[in-house]
C-alpha positions in Angstrom: -93.2 -104.7 105.4 -95.0 -106.3 102.5 -93.7 -105.3 99.1 -94.5 -106.5 95.6 -93.7 -105.2 92.1 -97.1 -104.8 90.6 -97.8 -106.4 87.2 -99.2 -103.7 85.0 -101.7 -105.1 82.6 -103.0 -102.5 80.2 -106.1 -103.5 78.2 -107.4 -102.1 74.9 -110.3 -100.2 76.3 -111.0 -96.9 74.8 -113.4 -94.3 76.0 -116.3 -92.8 74.1 -116.2 -89.1 74.6 -119.0 -86.9 73.3 -119.4 -83.1 73.4 -122.6 -81.4 72.2 -123.8 -84.7 70.8 -120.7 -85.4 68.7 -117.9 -88.0 69.4 -114.6 -86.1 69.5 -110.9 -87.1 69.4 -109.2 -86.7 72.7 -105.8 -86.8 74.4 -107.0 -87.8 77.9 -110.0 -87.7 80.1 -111.0 -88.5 83.7 -114.3 -89.2 85.5 -114.9 -89.1 89.2 -117.9 -90.9 90.7 -118.3 -90.4 94.5 -120.7 -92.5 96.5 -122.5 -89.6 98.2 -122.6 -85.9 98.9 -120.2 -84.6 96.3 -121.1 -84.1 92.6 -119.8 -86.5 90.0 -117.5 -84.6 87.5 -115.4 -85.1 84.4 -112.4 -83.5 82.6 -111.4 -83.8 79.0 -108.3 -82.7 77.2 -108.6 -82.6 73.4 -106.7 -81.1 70.4 -107.5 -77.5 69.5 -107.4 -76.7 65.7 -106.8 -73.0 65.2 -108.1 -71.8 61.9 -109.8 -75.2 61.1 -113.4 -76.4 61.1 -115.4 -78.5 63.5 -116.5 -78.4 67.1 -112.9 -78.3 68.5 -111.7 -75.6 66.1 -111.7 -71.8 66.1 -111.7 -69.6 63.0 -112.8 -66.2 61.7 -115.8 -67.6 59.7 -118.2 -68.4 62.6 -118.5 -68.2 66.4 -116.9 -70.9 68.4 -119.7 -73.1 69.6 -118.0 -74.2 72.9 -117.6 -70.5 73.9 -121.0 -69.3 72.9 -123.3 -72.3 73.5 -125.5 -72.8 76.5 -125.9 -76.1 78.5 -123.6 -78.0 76.2 -124.0 -81.8 76.9 -121.1 -84.0 77.8 -120.8 -87.7 78.2 -118.1 -90.3 78.6 -118.4 -94.1 78.4 -116.4 -97.3 78.0 -117.7 -100.1 75.7 -121.5 -100.2 76.4 -121.2 -98.6 79.8 -122.0 -94.9 80.2 -119.8 -93.5 83.0 -121.2 -90.0 83.2 -123.6 -87.7 81.4 -123.9 -84.0 82.2 -123.2 -80.5 81.0 -120.1 -78.3 80.5 -119.2 -76.0 83.3 -115.9 -74.5 82.0 -113.6 -74.5 79.1 -110.0 -73.4 78.7 -107.9 -73.1 75.5 -104.1 -73.5 75.8 -101.3 -72.8 73.3 -98.0 -74.3 74.4 -94.7 -75.3 72.9 -96.0 -78.9 72.7 -99.2 -77.9 70.9 -102.7 -76.4 71.2 -105.3 -78.0 73.5 -108.7 -77.4 74.8 -109.6 -78.5 78.4 -113.3 -79.1 79.2 -114.8 -79.6 82.7 -118.3 -80.5 83.7 -120.5 -82.2 86.2 -123.0 -85.0 85.9 -126.6 -85.1 87.0 -125.9 -84.1 90.6 -124.3 -80.8 89.4 -127.6 -79.9 87.6 -129.6 -80.8 90.7 -127.4 -78.5 92.8 -128.2 -75.6 90.5 -132.0 -76.0 90.5 -134.5 -74.7 93.0 -138.2 -75.0 92.7 -141.1 -73.4 94.5 -142.9 -76.3 96.0 -145.7 -77.0 98.6 -144.7 -80.4 99.9 -147.0 -80.7 102.9 -149.4 -83.2 101.3 -146.9 -85.1 99.3 -144.7 -88.1 100.1 -140.9 -88.3 99.8 -141.1 -91.0 97.1 -143.3 -88.9 94.9 -140.9 -85.9 95.1 -137.9 -88.2 94.4 -139.6 -89.6 91.3 -140.4 -86.1 90.1 -136.8 -84.9 90.6 -135.3 -87.9 88.9 -137.6 -87.6 85.9 -136.9 -83.9 85.5 -133.2 -84.5 85.4 -133.4 -87.4 82.9 -132.5 -90.1 85.3 -134.3 -92.8 83.5 -132.8 -95.8 85.3 -134.1 -95.1 88.8 -135.2 -97.1 91.8 -137.4 -95.3 94.4 -138.7 -97.0 97.5 -142.3 -96.1 98.1 -143.2 -94.1 101.3 -146.5 -93.2 102.9 -145.8 -90.5 105.4 -146.8 -87.0 104.3 -143.9 -84.6 104.3 -145.9 -82.1 106.3 -145.9 -84.4 109.3 -142.1 -84.5 109.5 -141.9 -81.1 111.1 -144.7 -81.4 113.5 -143.6 -80.3 116.9 -140.7 -78.3 115.4 -138.4 -81.2 114.8 -137.6 -80.4 111.2 -134.7 -78.3 110.0 -136.6 -77.0 107.0 -140.3 -76.3 106.6 -142.3 -78.5 104.2 -143.0 -75.4 102.2 -139.4 -74.1 102.3 -137.8 -73.1 99.0 -134.2 -72.7 100.3 -133.2 -76.2 99.2 -132.0 -77.2 95.8 -133.0 -80.5 94.3 -130.0 -82.4 95.7 -130.3 -80.9 99.2 -134.1 -81.7 99.2 -133.5 -85.3 98.2 -131.0 -85.8 101.0 -133.2 -84.0 103.5 -136.1 -86.3 102.6 -133.9 -89.4 102.7 -132.7 -88.5 106.2 -136.3 -88.4 107.5 -137.2 -91.7 105.9 -133.9 -93.4 107.0 -132.9 -93.7 103.3 -129.9 -92.8 101.2 -129.7 -91.1 97.8 -127.4 -92.2 95.0 -127.1 -90.7 91.6 -124.4 -92.1 89.3 -124.5 -91.5 85.5 -128.2 -92.0 84.6 -128.8 -94.3 87.6 -130.7 -93.0 90.6 -131.6 -94.6 93.9 -133.8 -93.4 96.8 -134.3 -96.1 99.5 -132.7 -98.0 102.4 -129.0 -98.3 102.2 -129.0 -102.1 102.5 -131.0 -102.3 99.3 -128.6 -100.3 97.1 -128.0 -102.6 94.1 -124.2 -102.5 94.4 -124.4 -103.7 98.1 -126.0 -107.0 97.0 -123.2 -107.9 94.6 -120.3 -110.2 95.7 -117.1 -108.4 96.7 -114.5 -107.8 94.0 -111.2 -109.4 95.0 -108.0 -107.4 94.6 -104.5 -108.8 95.5 -101.9 -106.2 96.3 -98.9 -106.4 94.0 -100.8 -108.4 91.4 -104.0 -106.5 90.8 -103.3 -103.1 92.4 -101.0 -100.7 94.1 -101.7 -99.0 97.4 -101.4 -95.2 97.1 -102.1 -94.5 100.7 -103.7 -95.5 104.0 -105.4 -93.4 106.6 -106.5 -94.6 109.9 -108.2 -92.8 112.8 -109.7 -94.2 116.0 -113.1 -92.7 116.2 -113.8 -95.1 119.1 -111.7 -93.0 121.3 -114.3 -90.2 121.2 -117.3 -90.1 123.6 -120.2 -90.7 121.2 -124.0 -91.0 121.9 -126.4 -92.1 119.2 -129.9 -90.7 119.3 -132.4 -92.5 117.2 -135.8 -90.9 116.3 -138.6 -93.1 115.1 -142.1 -92.2 114.2 -145.3 -94.0 113.3 -148.0 -92.5 111.1 -151.6 -93.6 111.5 -154.5 -92.7 109.2 -154.1 -91.2 105.8 -154.4 -87.9 104.0 -155.1 -84.8 106.1 -156.4 -87.0 109.0 -153.0 -88.7 109.4 -151.3 -88.4 112.8 -147.7 -89.0 113.7 -146.3 -90.3 117.0 -142.6 -90.0 117.7 -140.3 -91.9 120.1 -136.6 -91.9 120.7 -133.8 -94.3 121.8 -130.2 -93.6 122.9 -127.0 -95.7 123.1 -124.9 -96.2 125.1 -126.7 -93.7 127.4 -129.0 -90.7 127.4 -127.3 -87.3 127.2 -126.9 -85.3 130.4 -129.4 -82.5 130.8 -126.5 -80.1 131.4 -122.8 -79.9 130.5 -122.9 -82.8 128.0 -119.6 -83.1 126.2 -120.2 -86.2 124.1 -120.7 -85.9 120.4 -124.4 -86.7 119.7 -125.2 -88.3 116.4 -128.9 -88.0 115.5 -130.6 -90.4 113.1 -134.1 -90.6 111.8 -135.3 -94.2 111.6 -138.9 -94.6 110.5 -140.5 -97.9 110.1 -139.1 -99.4 113.4 -140.9 -100.4 116.5 -139.5 -99.0 119.7 -137.7 -102.3 120.4 -136.3 -102.4 116.8 -135.2 -98.8 117.2 -133.1 -99.6 120.3 -131.3 -102.4 118.3 -130.8 -100.1 115.3 -129.3 -97.3 117.5 -126.9 -99.8 119.0 -125.9 -101.0 115.6 -125.2 -97.5 114.4 -123.1 -96.8 117.5 -121.0 -99.9 116.8 -120.5 -98.8 113.2 -119.5 -95.2 114.3 -117.0 -96.4 116.8 -115.1 -98.8 114.6 -111.6 -98.0 113.5 -111.9 -95.7 110.5 -109.7 -97.0 107.7 -109.6 -95.4 104.3 -107.4 -96.8 101.5 -106.6 -95.3 98.0 -106.1 -98.1 95.5 -104.7 -97.8 92.0 -105.6 -100.5 89.4 -103.6 -100.2 86.2 -106.5 -101.2 84.0 -110.2 -100.8 83.6 -112.1 -102.4 86.5 -115.9 -102.2 86.2 -117.6 -101.2 89.4 -119.7 -98.4 90.8 -119.5 -96.7 94.2 -120.9 -98.8 97.2 -119.4 -102.0 95.8 -117.6 -104.1 98.3 -113.9 -104.8 97.6 -111.9 -107.6 99.3 -108.4 -106.3 99.5 -105.8 -109.0 100.1 -102.1 -109.3 100.6 -101.5 -106.2 102.8 -101.1 -107.8 106.2 -103.0 -109.0 109.2 -105.9 -106.6 110.2 -105.6 -104.7 106.9 -106.6 -107.4 104.5 -110.4 -107.2 104.7 -113.6 -106.2 102.9 -114.0 -102.5 102.2 -116.7 -100.3 100.6 -115.9 -98.2 97.6 -116.7 -94.6 98.4 -115.3 -93.1 95.2 -114.3 -94.5 91.8 -112.2 -92.5 89.3 -111.5 -93.6 85.8 -108.9 -91.9 83.5 -107.4 -92.6 80.1 -104.2 -91.3 78.6 -101.5 -92.5 76.3 -100.8 -95.3 78.9 -104.3 -96.7 78.7 -107.3 -96.8 81.0 -106.7 -96.9 84.8 -109.0 -97.1 87.8 -108.5 -95.4 91.2 -110.7 -96.4 94.1 -111.2 -94.9 97.5 -112.2 -97.6 100.0 -113.5 -97.3 103.6 -114.2 -100.0 106.2 -117.4 -98.1 107.1 -120.6 -97.9 105.2 -121.1 -94.4 103.9 -124.7 -93.3 104.7 
């Protein structure tokens, strides 16, 4: 068993916490930034001044803004880096023996996307134009959108789509992910940064790995390992090619399987379906095999605690060292959580040996 006493190195980083456009004093805060699916969120604990004045106070002279206001903006940053910007979801006032406090919770841009649904006719639009529109509406100014050419109305030809191109049952976040699946893309929204494109082009993926040595740079809070390779898995890849343009465009589809085609009856294998546009039939076969190999690797997830501020975003590669043969390797950050209390700023990272698509 490998064991080290970690060297705690606390640095003088202090967060910038703003509520309703005003910087506020605080006792502690935390920000959680997931790589995909879940919404980014924040919590703030601040002093509550009963009978005083100001945003965090309550008195009998005027209504308490945090209780009566709508869509109150929140943001947290460190130095020049903005970690999260969103709106308040909930607030709780506490009066205890140790003092009076206010707790504020909220979500970032993804939270607002989840709440918004729009009536849209998407048949004659492209995925990239819709992604750009959604990012712009939600104030995601720092966005990267890979251009697409296929019309959304062609996705569902032949009944292959889960949702109609004129369907209004999807919120903005669900719609972005649905479009991304059809294009073989991923969606990332962290702070005011947005990305809609191939996973291999996510900016964080192109940066060199961050090296962390167990016992010197970090602690290990937990490991989890499962052997997904023990399951019978079939990967089905669906490709398509669009010819022509506008209303005269036509789409031809083709499929590939690995390691075998599903049985026509009594199939017990788990079938993972992927949409992979932009590949020739031969390229699709190679891509399907690559996805199969990724799915059947040993699943390893690690929770790492760094007792200082470590600047990274989800999707960044982390080279974890000093934990033993087979475990010391390069992982992908699937969630980053920052927090600050009286002990300083800390960073918690969830790592996976698999790319999160």
